[in-house]
N, C-alpha and C positions, 0 to 999 in steps of 0.2 A: 859448491860445498861451503859450509860455514867455516869462517876463519877462526872463530873462538869456540872453545868447548862450553857445554852448558854449565859446567862448574864455574868457569871463569865469568860467564855472563851473569849467573846468579850472584857471585861474589861482588861484581861491580854494581849490581842493583842494590845489594845490601850495603856496600861501601858508600856510594854516592846518595842513595835514597831517592833518586829522581829519574823518571823516564819521560822525557818530553814526547808528545805525539802530535802528528799533524798530517794533512794531505793537501797537496796542491798539484794541479795538472801540469803546471809549467815547470819544466826540468830546471831551468836556470834559477827560478825563484826558490825551488826546493833545495838546490845546492846552497844558495845564500842562507836559507834558514838553517840548514845543517851546520854550516860554517859558523853562524852566529851562536848557535847552541854550544858548539864545540869550543869556541873561544871563551864562552862563559863558564866552561868547566864540565859540561855534560859529556858523558862518555857512553851514553846509550841514547838511541832514538828509535821510536816506533813510527814507521810510515804506514798510514792506514789504507787499507784496500777498499777505497770507497768510490772511485770514479772509473769511467771507461778507460781502458788501457793503463790502469794504475800499475800493472806489472811492468809495463815498458818504462815508466818513470822510475820505478824501483830499481830496475836493472841498471839504468844509467847512473842512478844515485850510488848504488853499491860499488860500481867501478870507480866513481869519483872518490868515494870514501877510502877505498883501498889505496888509491894513488896519493890523495892529498890529506886525509885525516886518519892516519893509521891506527889510532887508538879508539876511534869511534866504532861502537858496536851497533850495527844497523839491523833492526828487526822489522817484522811486519805485523800489523794489527787488523782487526775486523775481518778475520779469516773465518769462513763459516762451513767449510767442508774440506775433506781430505784432498780433493783434486787441487783446490787453490793452495793448500799448504804444500803439496808436492811441487807445484809450479814455483812457488817462492823459494823453496829449499834448493831447487835447481839453480836459482839465481843467487844463492849464497846467503839467504836470510839466516841470521844468527840466533833469532828467537821468533816464536810465533805466538801472538796473542789473539784470543777469540772472545766474542761476546757471549758465547754459550758453552756449555760442557758437551763436547763431541768426542766420543770414544774413537771414531775413525781418525780424527786428527791426532789424538794421543798415540795411536799405533804408528802413524807415519813419522811423527817427530821422534818418538822413542827409538824407532828403527835406525835413525841416523844420529841419535844422541844429541838432539837439538832441544833446548829448553822451550817448553810450551806453557802458556799461562791461560787457563780457561776462565771465562766469566762465570762466577758462581754467586748465588744469592740465598743459599741455605746451608746449614751444617751438613745435611745429607749430601748435597752436591759437592761440598768441599771434601768430605770424607771419601766420596767416590773418586774425585780427581786425584787425591793423594794415593788411593789404592792403585790408580793407573800410572803412578810414578811422577805426579806433578810436584814440583818443588815450591812453586809460587802461584797462589790462586789470585785471580783478579776479582775484586769485589765490584760488581757492576749492576746497576748504576750506583756508584759510591755515595752520591749526594742524597739518594733516597734512603739509604740505610744509616749512614753517618758513623762517627767514631764509636758511638755506644754499641753498635752491632759488633764492631771489631773487638772491643773489650769483652763483650759477652762470649764471643767465640774463643778468644785467647784464654779465658778462664779454664774451661775443661780441656782445651786443646792448645797448650802453650807451644807446641812444635809447629803449628800452622803458620806459614808465611803468607801475608796478605798484602796485595797492592790495590788500593782503591783507585778507580778511574771514574771521572765524572764527579763534580762537586768538590774538586781540589783546586785551590788557588794559591798564588805565591805570596800569601800574607802570613805574618807571624802567628796570628790567632788560628787561622785555618790549619797551617802545617803543625803547629803545636798540638792541636786537637787530635789530629790523625796519629802523630808519632807517640804522643802520650798514651794513646789507646793501644799501641803495640804494632803498628804496621811496619813492614820491612822496607817498603819504598812506596812512592806514589806515582801514578801516571797523570800527567797534566797536559791538557790539550788546548782548547780555545781560550782558557784563562791565561795561558802563557804565550802561545803563538796566536795572537788575537787578530780579528779582522782589521783592527786599527793599525797594528804593526805591519800587516801586509799592504793595506791601502796606502799608508804613509811611508812605506819602505824604511821603517825605523828599526833596522837590523842591529844598529849599535845599542839601541834601547833594549832590544831583545837579549842581547849579550849581557847587559847589566842586570836585567830581570832574572835571567838564569843564574848568574853569579850570586845575586842576593838570595835567591831561593835556596841554593845549595848551602850558603852560609847559615841561613835560618834553620835548615834541617840539621846541620852539624851542631848548632847552638842548642837546639831542642834536645838533641841526643845526649848532651853533656850531663 
C-alpha cells in the first residue's frame, strides 16, 4: 500500500519541481543512486520498469526507502498495462507513470487513490486523461514537443499540470525554458543519472547535480 496520498505526492512534485528517474538491475547500485538523489534534496524518484525482474528490485528499494529515507516518495515508471500497475501497487508504489494513456491503468490507480501520470502528446489525450481523474500529465517525449507545446496547451487550458520527460537536462537554459512555459515539474533521466555517473561511481557528483538542479528550478520560479 502507498505510504503517501496522491494529494501529498502531487504537492511534492509541485513544490520541488523535479522527479529523477532511472533503472538499474543492481539493487545496491540502485540504493546508492536513491541515497545520492535524496541527499541532494530530491523527495521523489521514479524507478522505471524496464528490465527483467525490475519489480524485484523495486520491492527491495521500497523497503530500503521506508527504513532509511523516510521522506522519499518512490514511484514506478514505464508501466504499460493494468496488471503491471497492480503488481507495483501491491509493493507500495506511491505513484505510477506510463508512456501512453491507458484507461485500464487509470481505473486501477484511482481505485486505490494513487497518483498516475500518463504519457500524452495531444490536447485530446490530455483532456481525456483529465476526464479520467489525472492530476498531472506526462508530456512524452518532451524533447520532441518542447516548451512551445506546453505554452500553447496552457493558453486555453491553464488548469492543466504538465511534467515533460525526455529532453530535460539540469542546465539553467533548459530548465528555465520549461518552467517559463508553465510546467509543474520535470522528469529527468539519463541527463541526471548518466552512464558516466554510474560508470565512475560519481554519486557525490550526482548529489551536487541534483542540488544544483533544484536550486535552478526555484530560481526560475521566482
